[in-house]
N, C-alpha and C positions, 0 to 999 in steps of 0.2 A: 509600176514606178512614184518616188515621191520627190518631188523638188521643195530644196528647204535648206531655207538656213540655218538650221538646227543637225545637221547631220550626223553629228556623234552621237549627239543625245538620242536623236531615233534610233540612231543603229545599234545602239547598246538595247535598248531595252528593246527590242523587235528579236536582236539574236536571245538573249534573256527570254522572250517571253514564249519563242515558239522554237528555241531551242533548233538552230539553223543562221548561215552565216547571212552578211548582206553584201553590194559589191554599191563601190560608189562613185561617179562619177566626179570630174572637176566639168564644172559650162558654169554660163554667164548670162545674166538675163542679158535678151534683147533688147527691153524697152527700157529696161531701170541701168544696165551696165555694171549689175552687179553684181561678183563673183557669188555660188549658187554651188549647191553638190545635189547630182541625180543619185537616189537608192535606189539599184538595183534586190527589188527581192519577189519572193515565188512565195504565190499563199496557195491555198487550196478555196472555192467559194463560202468552205461554212467559215472561216477562219477569217476574210473580208472587212466584219463588222471591227473584232476586236481591233484589226492594222489600225482601221478607218481612226479609233477611238484611241487606237497610244499615238495616230499623230497630230490629230486633233488636241489632246490634250498637251503634249509640248510643243507644236508650232504651230496654232488655230488659222497662221497666214498663207501654209503649205500647200501647194497643192497635188494632188494625188489623182495617177492617172492607173487604170484597170483593163487592162486585155489579158484575152484569152489567149490561152498556149496550151496546142497542140498535145505535146508530151514535155516529160523534163528526163534526161541524160544524165546522169552522174559517176564520174568518175569511167567513162572508156577509152579501153584501150584497143 
Protein backbone atom coordinates (compact mmCIF):
# COMPACT_ATOMS: atom_id res chain seq x y z
CA UNK A 1 0.00 0.00 0.00
CA UNK A 2 1.30 3.42 -0.94
CA UNK A 3 -0.05 6.58 0.71
CA UNK A 4 0.77 9.57 -1.47
CA UNK A 5 -0.32 12.99 -2.67
CA UNK A 6 0.85 12.05 -6.21
CA UNK A 7 -1.28 8.99 -6.98
CA UNK A 8 -1.74 9.52 -10.70
CA UNK A 9 1.97 9.80 -11.46
CA UNK A 10 2.89 6.81 -9.28
CA UNK A 11 0.03 4.63 -10.58
CA UNK A 12 0.87 5.40 -14.19
CA UNK A 13 4.55 4.46 -13.81
CA UNK A 14 3.79 1.33 -11.76
CA UNK A 15 1.29 0.10 -14.36
CA UNK A 16 3.71 0.84 -17.19
CA UNK A 17 6.66 -0.82 -15.44
CA UNK A 18 4.94 -3.93 -14.08
CA UNK A 19 2.23 -4.25 -16.75
CA UNK A 20 -0.64 -4.67 -14.29
CA UNK A 21 -3.27 -2.44 -12.69
CA UNK A 22 -3.42 -0.47 -9.47
CA UNK A 23 -6.34 0.34 -7.19
CA UNK A 24 -6.69 3.89 -5.85
CA UNK A 25 -8.55 4.50 -2.58
CA UNK A 26 -9.46 8.02 -1.40
CA UNK A 27 -8.23 8.84 2.10
CA UNK A 28 -7.73 11.77 4.48
CA UNK A 29 -4.65 12.23 6.63
CA UNK A 30 -5.47 11.79 10.31
CA UNK A 31 -2.83 14.27 11.45
CA UNK A 32 -2.77 16.70 8.52
CA UNK A 33 -6.44 16.37 7.51
CA UNK A 34 -5.20 16.61 3.88
CA UNK A 35 -6.73 14.62 1.06
CA UNK A 36 -4.52 11.72 0.07
CA UNK A 37 -4.81 8.56 -1.96
CA UNK A 38 -3.85 5.02 -1.04
CA UNK A 39 -2.61 2.95 -3.96
CA UNK A 40 -3.09 -0.77 -3.48
CA UNK A 41 -0.63 -2.70 -5.62
CA UNK A 42 0.51 -6.32 -5.46
CA UNK A 43 4.07 -7.31 -6.39
CA UNK A 44 6.23 -10.31 -5.66
CA UNK A 45 9.20 -10.13 -3.30
CA UNK A 46 11.65 -9.69 -6.18
CA UNK A 47 9.83 -6.54 -7.37
CA UNK A 48 9.73 -4.68 -4.04
CA UNK A 49 13.00 -2.78 -4.51
CA UNK A 50 11.90 -1.56 -7.96
CA UNK A 51 8.55 -0.44 -6.53
CA UNK A 52 10.31 1.46 -3.73
CA UNK A 53 12.63 3.18 -6.22
CA UNK A 54 9.70 4.30 -8.38
CA UNK A 55 7.74 5.67 -5.43
CA UNK A 56 10.78 7.38 -3.90
CA UNK A 57 11.61 9.02 -7.26
CA UNK A 58 8.11 10.50 -7.68
CA UNK A 59 7.13 11.22 -4.06
CA UNK A 60 9.91 11.01 -1.44
CA UNK A 61 7.31 11.80 1.27
CA UNK A 62 5.07 8.82 0.42
CA UNK A 63 4.49 6.03 2.93
CA UNK A 64 4.85 2.47 1.69
CA UNK A 65 3.71 -0.56 3.63
CA UNK A 66 4.59 -4.10 2.62
CA UNK A 67 2.44 -7.02 3.75
CA UNK A 68 2.63 -10.71 3.01
CA UNK A 69 -0.13 -12.00 0.77
CA UNK A 70 -0.90 -15.72 0.97
CA UNK A 71 -2.39 -15.95 -2.52
CA UNK A 72 -3.84 -13.86 -5.34
CA UNK A 73 -6.84 -14.97 -7.39
CA UNK A 74 -7.88 -13.17 -10.55
CA UNK A 75 -11.21 -13.50 -12.32
CA UNK A 76 -12.81 -16.14 -10.16
CA UNK A 77 -16.24 -17.19 -11.35
